[in-house]
C-alpha positions as CSV (number, residue, x, y, z in Angstrom):
1,M,1.2,71.4,6.4
2,I,-1.3,70.1,3.9
3,K,-3.7,72.5,1.9
4,F,-7.0,71.4,2.6
5,L,-6.6,71.3,6.1
6,S,-7.4,74.7,6.2
7,D,-9.3,75.6,3.1
8,K,-13.2,74.2,3.6
9,S,-13.5,74.3,-0.2
10,V,-10.6,72.6,-1.2
11,L,-11.5,70.1,1.5
12,I,-14.5,68.9,-0.1
13,A,-13.5,69.8,-3.5
14,F,-10.8,67.6,-3.0
15,L,-11.7,64.9,-0.4
16,M,-15.3,63.5,-2.0
17,P,-14.3,62.1,-5.3
18,T,-11.6,60.5,-2.9
19,A,-14.6,59.3,-0.8
20,I,-16.7,57.9,-3.4
21,V,-13.6,56.0,-4.3
22,C,-13.4,54.3,-0.9
23,F,-17.0,54.1,-0.7
24,S,-16.7,52.1,-3.8
25,F,-14.6,50.1,-1.9
26,L,-16.4,50.2,1.3
27,D,-20.0,50.1,0.8
28,F,-19.9,46.8,0.2
29,V,-18.7,46.2,3.9
30,F,-20.8,48.6,5.5
31,F,-24.0,49.2,3.2
32,D,-24.8,45.4,1.8
33,F,-27.8,45.1,4.5
34,V,-29.7,48.1,2.5
35,S,-30.4,47.2,-1.1
36,P,-31.8,50.9,-2.4
37,D,-33.7,51.3,-6.0
38,Y,-30.9,53.9,-7.0
39,N,-27.3,53.7,-7.7
40,R,-25.2,55.2,-4.2
41,K,-22.6,56.3,-6.7
42,R,-24.2,58.3,-9.1
43,L,-25.9,59.6,-5.8
44,Y,-22.6,60.6,-4.0
45,Q,-21.4,62.0,-7.5
46,F,-24.6,64.2,-7.9
47,V,-23.7,65.5,-4.6
48,F,-20.2,66.5,-5.6
49,F,-21.1,67.9,-8.4
50,L,-23.6,70.0,-6.8
51,F,-20.7,71.5,-4.3
52,I,-18.4,72.0,-7.6
53,I,-21.3,74.4,-9.1
54,F,-21.7,76.6,-5.8
55,F,-17.9,76.7,-5.4
56,V,-17.4,77.3,-9.4
57,L,-20.0,80.5,-9.0
58,N,-18.7,81.9,-5.7
59,L,-15.2,81.9,-7.5
60,F,-16.7,83.5,-10.6
61,F,-18.4,86.3,-8.2
62,E,-14.5,86.6,-6.2
63,K,-12.4,86.9,-8.9
64,G,-14.5,86.7,-11.9
65,F,-15.5,85.0,-15.1
66,Y,-12.2,85.3,-16.8
67,F,-9.8,83.8,-13.9
68,F,-11.8,80.3,-14.2
69,L,-10.3,79.9,-17.7
70,D,-7.1,81.9,-18.0
71,Q,-3.9,80.6,-19.6
72,F,-6.1,78.8,-21.7
73,S,-5.6,79.6,-26.1
74,S,-8.9,81.1,-27.7
75,V,-8.1,78.2,-30.2
76,Y,-8.7,75.4,-27.2
77,L,-11.6,77.4,-25.5
78,W,-13.6,77.9,-29.3
79,L,-13.1,74.2,-29.6
80,V,-14.4,73.6,-26.6
81,G,-17.5,76.4,-27.2
82,F,-17.7,74.0,-31.0
83,F,-17.4,70.9,-29.6
84,L,-21.0,71.8,-27.2
85,V,-22.7,73.4,-29.9
86,L,-22.2,70.0,-31.6
87,C,-23.3,68.0,-29.2
88,S,-26.1,70.5,-28.4
89,I,-27.6,69.4,-31.9
90,S,-26.7,66.3,-32.0
91,S,-29.1,65.9,-28.6
92,F,-32.3,67.8,-30.6
93,N,-31.6,64.9,-33.1
94,S,-31.8,61.8,-30.9
95,L,-34.3,59.9,-30.0
96,Y,-34.2,60.3,-26.3
97,F,-33.3,64.3,-25.9
98,L,-33.4,64.5,-21.9
99,K,-30.4,61.5,-21.8
100,S,-28.4,63.2,-24.5
101,I,-28.7,66.2,-22.8
102,Q,-27.6,64.6,-19.7
103,E,-24.7,62.9,-21.2
104,V,-23.4,66.5,-22.2
105,G,-23.6,68.2,-18.9
106,L,-21.7,65.1,-17.3
107,Y,-19.1,66.4,-19.8
108,S,-19.5,70.0,-18.9
109,L,-19.5,68.7,-14.7
110,I,-16.5,66.5,-15.3
111,F,-14.9,69.6,-16.7
112,I,-15.9,72.1,-14.7
113,S,-14.6,69.9,-11.8
114,C,-11.3,69.6,-13.3
115,L,-10.6,73.3,-13.7
116,Y,-11.9,73.9,-10.6
117,L,-9.3,71.5,-9.1
118,R,-6.8,72.8,-11.0
119,N,-7.7,76.3,-9.7
120,K,-6.9,75.1,-6.4
121,N,-3.3,74.3,-7.4
122,I,-3.5,70.9,-5.4
123,G,-0.4,70.0,-4.7
124,E,1.7,66.3,-4.8
125,S,1.5,65.9,-1.0
126,E,-2.4,66.4,-1.1
127,L,-2.5,63.7,-3.7
128,I,-0.6,61.1,-2.1
129,F,-3.0,61.5,0.6
130,A,-6.1,60.9,-1.1
131,I,-4.0,57.6,-2.3
132,S,-3.5,56.6,0.8
133,L,-6.8,56.7,1.8
134,I,-8.0,54.7,-1.1
135,G,-5.5,52.3,-0.6
136,S,-6.6,51.6,2.9
137,S,-10.2,50.9,1.7
138,L,-8.5,48.8,-0.8
139,V,-7.1,46.7,1.9
140,V,-10.1,46.5,4.1
141,Y,-11.8,45.6,0.5
142,F,-9.7,42.5,0.3
143,F,-10.3,41.4,3.9
144,T,-13.8,41.5,2.8
145,Y,-13.6,39.5,0.1
146,L,-11.8,36.7,1.8
147,F,-15.2,36.1,3.7
148,D,-16.5,35.0,0.4
149,Y,-13.4,33.1,0.0
150,V,-13.3,30.9,3.3
151,I,-17.2,30.2,2.1
152,Y,-16.0,28.9,-1.3
153,L,-13.4,26.6,0.3
154,R,-16.5,25.0,1.5
155,F,-18.3,25.1,-1.9
156,P,-15.8,25.0,-4.4
157,P,-17.0,27.4,-7.3
158,E,-16.5,26.3,-11.1
159,A,-13.4,28.4,-12.0
160,W,-11.9,30.8,-9.0
161,Q,-12.1,33.4,-11.0
162,N,-15.8,33.3,-10.8
163,T,-15.2,34.3,-7.0
164,I,-14.3,38.3,-7.7
165,H,-17.0,38.0,-10.6
166,N,-19.6,36.9,-7.9
167,F,-18.2,39.7,-5.5
168,S,-18.5,42.4,-7.4
169,N,-17.9,43.9,-10.8
170,P,-14.6,42.9,-12.3
171,R,-14.6,45.8,-14.8
172,E,-15.5,48.3,-12.6
173,L,-12.1,47.4,-10.9
174,N,-10.3,47.3,-13.6
175,H,-11.2,50.5,-14.9
176,A,-10.0,52.0,-12.0
177,Q,-6.7,49.8,-11.7
178,N,-5.7,52.2,-14.5
179,W,-5.7,55.2,-12.6
180,L,-4.5,54.0,-9.1
181,I,-1.8,51.0,-10.0
182,P,0.8,53.7,-10.9
183,F,-0.2,55.5,-8.0
184,L,-0.2,52.8,-5.4
185,A,2.9,52.2,-6.9
186,L,4.3,55.3,-4.7
187,L,3.5,54.4,-1.3
188,P,6.4,52.1,-0.4
189,L,8.8,55.0,-2.4
190,I,7.9,57.6,-0.3
191,P,9.9,56.5,3.4
192,N,8.0,57.4,6.6
193,E,10.6,57.4,9.2
194,N,8.5,58.0,12.5
195,Y,6.3,54.6,11.6
196,K,8.5,52.2,10.0
197,L,5.8,49.2,10.4
198,L,3.3,52.0,8.3
199,S,5.9,52.3,5.4
200,R,6.3,48.7,5.7
201,L,2.3,48.1,4.8
202,S,2.5,50.9,2.5
203,W,3.6,47.6,0.1
204,L,0.0,46.0,0.5
205,P,-2.3,48.5,-1.5
206,I,-0.3,48.1,-4.8
207,I,0.4,44.0,-4.2
208,L,-3.4,43.1,-3.5
209,M,-4.5,45.2,-6.8
210,Y,-2.0,43.0,-9.0
211,F,-3.7,40.1,-7.2
212,F,-7.2,41.6,-8.0
213,L,-5.7,42.2,-11.4
214,I,-4.6,39.0,-12.1
215,I,-7.6,36.9,-10.9
216,T,-10.2,39.4,-12.6
217,E,-8.1,38.4,-15.7
218,G,-7.8,42.2,-17.1
219,R,-6.0,41.7,-20.5
220,G,-7.0,45.9,-21.7
221,V,-5.7,46.9,-18.5
222,S,-2.6,45.0,-18.3
223,V,-1.8,45.6,-21.6
224,A,-2.3,49.6,-20.7
225,I,-0.3,49.4,-17.7
226,I,2.7,47.5,-19.4
227,F,3.0,49.8,-22.3
228,S,2.8,52.6,-19.7
229,I,5.4,51.9,-17.6
230,A,7.4,51.3,-20.4
231,L,7.1,54.3,-22.0
232,T,7.6,56.3,-18.7
233,C,10.6,54.4,-17.9
234,Y,11.9,55.5,-21.2
235,L,11.1,59.1,-21.4
236,F,12.5,59.3,-17.9
237,P,15.2,57.4,-17.5
238,T,16.3,58.4,-14.1
239,F,13.6,56.9,-12.2
240,S,13.3,53.5,-14.7
241,K,14.9,51.7,-12.6
242,V,12.4,52.3,-9.1
243,L,9.6,52.3,-11.1
244,A,10.3,49.2,-12.8
245,S,11.2,47.7,-9.4
246,T,8.4,48.5,-7.3
247,H,5.8,47.8,-10.0
248,L,8.1,43.9,-10.6
249,K,8.3,43.4,-6.7
250,S,4.4,44.0,-6.3
251,F,3.2,42.1,-9.2
252,G,5.6,38.8,-7.9
253,F,3.9,39.4,-4.6
254,G,0.9,39.1,-6.0
255,L,0.8,36.2,-8.2
256,L,2.7,34.4,-5.1
257,L,-0.6,35.8,-3.5
258,Y,-3.0,34.6,-6.1
259,I,-1.2,30.6,-6.3
260,L,-1.9,31.0,-2.7
261,L,-5.3,31.1,-2.8
262,V,-6.0,29.6,-5.9
263,Q,-3.8,26.6,-6.2
264,I,-2.4,25.7,-2.6
265,V,-5.3,26.5,-0.3
266,P,-7.5,25.2,-2.2
267,S,-5.6,21.8,-2.7
268,L,-5.3,21.6,1.1
269,F,-8.8,21.5,1.8
270,G,-9.1,18.8,-0.7
271,S,-11.0,21.0,-3.7
272,S,-9.5,21.3,-6.5
273,S,-8.3,24.9,-7.8
274,N,-10.1,23.9,-11.0
275,F,-7.6,26.1,-13.3
276,D,-8.8,25.4,-16.9
277,F,-5.9,26.1,-19.1
278,E,-7.8,25.7,-22.1
279,R,-10.6,28.2,-21.2
280,F,-8.3,29.8,-19.9
281,V,-6.3,30.2,-23.2
282,V,-9.5,30.4,-25.1
283,A,-11.5,33.0,-23.0
284,N,-8.7,35.6,-23.1
285,S,-7.9,35.0,-26.9
286,T,-11.3,35.9,-28.1
287,S,-12.5,40.1,-28.8
288,S,-15.4,39.0,-25.9
289,G,-17.8,40.7,-28.8
290,R,-15.8,43.9,-29.4
291,V,-15.5,43.1,-33.0
292,E,-19.0,42.9,-33.1
293,L,-19.5,46.2,-31.5
294,W,-17.0,47.9,-33.3
295,K,-18.6,47.3,-36.5
296,I,-22.3,47.8,-35.8
297,A,-20.2,51.2,-34.6
298,L,-18.6,52.1,-38.0
299,K,-22.1,50.8,-39.7
300,S,-24.1,53.6,-37.5
301,I,-21.1,56.5,-38.0
302,Q,-21.6,55.7,-42.2
303,D,-25.8,56.2,-41.4
304,N,-25.2,59.4,-39.3
305,P,-21.1,60.5,-40.0
306,V,-22.1,64.4,-38.9
307,F,-24.4,64.4,-35.4
308,G,-24.3,60.2,-34.5
309,V,-27.3,59.2,-32.9
310,G,-27.0,61.1,-30.0
311,P,-24.9,61.2,-26.8
312,Q,-26.4,58.0,-24.6
313,H,-27.5,56.4,-27.6
314,F,-25.7,53.4,-28.6
315,I,-27.8,51.1,-26.7
316,T,-30.7,51.9,-29.0
317,L,-28.1,50.4,-31.9
318,V,-27.3,47.1,-29.9
319,G,-29.5,47.1,-26.5
320,S,-26.9,46.0,-24.3
321,P,-23.7,46.8,-23.5
322,G,-24.6,50.5,-23.4
323,S,-20.6,51.0,-25.0
324,P,-18.5,49.8,-28.0
325,H,-15.9,49.5,-25.9
326,N,-13.4,51.8,-27.7
327,I,-14.0,55.6,-26.6
328,I,-13.6,57.1,-30.0
329,L,-15.9,55.0,-31.8
330,Q,-18.5,56.0,-29.1
331,W,-17.8,59.8,-30.0
332,A,-18.5,59.3,-33.2
333,T,-21.1,56.8,-33.3
334,E,-23.0,59.2,-30.9
335,L,-21.7,62.4,-31.1
336,G,-20.7,62.5,-35.0
337,I,-17.5,62.8,-36.2
338,P,-16.9,66.6,-36.0
339,A,-17.6,66.6,-32.4
340,A,-15.5,63.5,-32.1
341,I,-12.4,65.2,-33.7
342,C,-13.0,68.3,-31.4
343,L,-12.7,66.0,-28.5
344,I,-9.6,64.3,-29.8
345,I,-7.9,67.2,-30.7
346,L,-8.6,68.4,-27.2
347,I,-7.2,65.8,-25.2
348,I,-4.3,65.2,-27.8
349,W,-3.5,68.9,-27.1
350,G,-4.0,68.9,-23.4
351,G,-2.0,65.6,-22.7
352,N,1.0,66.7,-25.5
353,S,1.2,70.1,-23.2
354,Y,1.3,68.4,-19.9
355,L,4.0,65.9,-20.9
356,R,6.4,68.9,-22.8
357,G,5.7,70.6,-19.3
358,L,6.6,67.3,-17.4
359,I,9.8,67.0,-19.3
360,Y,10.9,70.5,-18.7
361,R,10.5,70.5,-15.2
362,V,12.3,67.3,-14.7
363,H,15.3,68.4,-16.6
364,S,15.4,71.7,-15.3
365,G,15.4,71.0,-11.2
366,L,12.1,72.3,-10.6
367,L,11.1,69.7,-8.7
368,T,12.4,67.2,-6.2
369,S,12.0,64.1,-6.2
370,H,9.3,63.3,-4.5
371,Q,7.2,65.7,-6.8
372,Q,8.9,63.9,-9.6
373,L,7.6,60.5,-8.4
374,V,4.5,62.2,-8.3
375,Q,3.9,63.9,-11.9
376,I,5.3,60.9,-13.7
377,S,2.9,58.6,-11.9
378,A,-0.2,61.1,-13.1
379,F,1.9,61.0,-16.8
380,T,1.5,57.2,-16.5
381,A,-1.8,56.7,-15.4
382,L,-3.5,59.2,-18.1
383,L,-1.5,57.5,-20.6
384,S,-2.9,53.8,-19.5
385,A,-6.4,54.9,-18.7
386,S,-6.3,56.5,-22.4
387,I,-5.0,53.1,-24.2
388,H,-7.2,50.9,-22.1
389,S,-10.4,52.5,-23.2
390,Q,-9.7,51.9,-26.9
391,V,-11.3,48.4,-25.6
392,S,-13.2,49.1,-22.6
393,G,-15.3,51.9,-21.1
394,V,-12.9,53.4,-19.1
395,F,-14.2,57.1,-19.3
396,I,-17.8,56.3,-18.3
397,S,-17.5,54.2,-14.9
398,P,-18.7,56.3,-12.1
399,M,-15.5,55.4,-10.0
400,S,-13.4,56.1,-13.1
401,Q,-14.7,59.2,-13.6
402,M,-14.3,60.4,-10.2
403,L,-10.5,59.2,-10.4
404,M,-9.8,60.9,-13.8
405,I,-11.4,64.3,-11.9
406,L,-8.9,64.1,-9.6
407,V,-5.5,62.9,-11.6
408,V,-6.4,65.5,-14.7
409,G,-7.0,68.3,-12.5
410,F,-4.0,67.8,-10.4
411,C,-1.7,68.0,-13.7
412,M,-3.8,70.6,-15.0
413,G,-3.0,72.6,-11.9
414,V,0.9,71.7,-11.5
415,H,1.2,72.8,-15.7
416,S,-0.2,75.9,-15.2
417,K,2.0,77.2,-12.9
418,N,4.6,78.0,-15.0
419,L,1.8,79.9,-17.7
420,T,1.0,83.1,-17.7
421,S,-2.8,84.1,-18.1
422,R,-4.3,85.2,-21.5
423,V,-7.5,87.3,-22.5
424,S,-10.1,85.5,-25.0
425,V,-14.1,86.9,-25.6
426,S,-14.6,83.1,-26.3
427,K,-14.6,83.0,-22.6
428,W,-17.9,84.2,-21.9
429,F,-19.1,81.7,-24.6
430,V,-17.6,78.7,-23.2
431,I,-18.1,79.1,-19.3
432,I,-22.5,80.0,-20.4
433,F,-22.4,76.8,-22.2
434,L,-20.4,74.8,-19.4
435,L,-23.0,76.3,-16.8
436,L,-26.6,75.5,-18.7
437,F,-25.4,71.5,-19.3
438,S,-24.4,71.7,-15.8
439,L,-27.8,72.8,-14.5
440,A,-29.3,70.7,-16.8
441,Y,-27.6,67.4,-16.1
442,I,-28.7,67.8,-12.0
443,A,-32.7,69.3,-13.2
444,I,-32.7,65.5,-15.1
445,F,-30.8,63.4,-12.1
446,Y,-33.8,65.4,-9.6
447,W,-36.5,64.6,-12.0
448,E,-35.4,60.5,-12.4
449,Y,-34.4,60.4,-8.6
450,F,-36.5,62.5,-6.4
451,S,-39.6,63.6,-8.1
452,G,-39.5,60.0,-10.5
453,N,-41.2,62.1,-13.4
454,Y,-38.7,60.2,-15.6
455,P,-37.4,56.9,-16.2
456,T,-33.8,56.2,-15.2
457,T,-33.7,53.2,-18.0
458,L,-34.8,52.8,-21.7
459,E,-37.9,50.3,-22.5
460,F,-36.7,46.8,-22.0
461,Q,-33.1,48.0,-21.4
462,S,-31.6,47.6,-17.7
463,N,-27.9,49.5,-18.8
464,A,-29.9,52.8,-18.3
465,P,-28.6,53.5,-20.3
466,R,-25.0,53.3,-19.6
467,F,-23.9,51.0,-16.2
468,W,-25.5,53.6,-14.0
469,R,-28.2,51.1,-12.8
470,N,-26.5,47.7,-12.9
471,G,-23.0,48.4,-13.2
472,A,-22.0,49.3,-9.5
473,F,-18.9,48.5,-8.6
474,H,-20.6,46.1,-6.2
475,K,-22.8,44.2,-7.0
476,N,-26.6,44.9,-5.9
């Protein structure tokens, strides 16, 4: 029996981020008649974090503070604590202190959320159930897109990729594709003997996701996905044939759907497909302004190497966008080089530990083929998101953050099953910091959105200062 059906805390903590991702696809369908002054996805995320804090405090009272951070080495926890101290100093030195503390609080809440899901030991069946729900919402999203598509047949656009650009924020969708494509490819590989039609329909989400990848011309996510799948097949050759075959078939059908909707159907209705090959080559052979952003970030790092300009403060250097489109440069620019090094070490340490544990679990025969496929796909998703984050804001968009919590929390859970508990006095230090920053985030959010006593944007900057306000998945 699926675990969260009998555990309400797991039901909420696991299904809420899943629901947020689903609403990111479906709220255009069901809620577009209302245009609120706030970003709905941030509100969904805020409610999720409130539940997480409640559950974490309840867990502390039941099993003690040490239980929550067991199996972590002292060095790892001291690095987390040192990172939070450096972020605090950077925040105090920044121009907008509350905006900085809010970002550190967000980091803390994401970390705590992953830890909570880890302690609940979310299994492969639960994760696949969540992916199935998200896949279903993606199918509904596609049929909603078709309504706009029919209108464009009557009034042809300048270029057909504009049909998705005017329908949604394509970069938010690209960020989600890093996490979803590796898992959506699993749905056709998990047979359902009782519902054969459902098994055949399980190809739809991954095919549609590749269609959206093609029409959005997502270069960064394409390179990240290709490299991640190739490396996965190299590391786990037993599954290389079935994984590569599934992705190639899905991409092939996605390409055929693209040709049908963008080339053939418009021609039948007497309108040109408007595919400008020269524009396509030129637009996709440039850095789209990223090199200029990276130069600004490097100059800022030279000027503020130790504590940076402050969390969420890159926007004060360039106006818009609110990110240099490179997560390492973002950390170094905003938090300073020492804090960035701490975070990079923590991520590489955690990723390498998971990979080594995964190789051991796969080759030791501890897992079923179903479990192996899910855990291997989780590695592919982590790798793809990490690669794409070097050229885009993968880790700073709300939808992607929710998917990150699901995947990282799952990976930490399956990895920790084979580890022994450790004792470390630094846990108190880390826990206090994490809780303080988390509560600070919640307090600032309240001042912003409910009491209205704090501005949601910087002066003359609508990016708020990341993508909270005007970077929602669906354009408001």
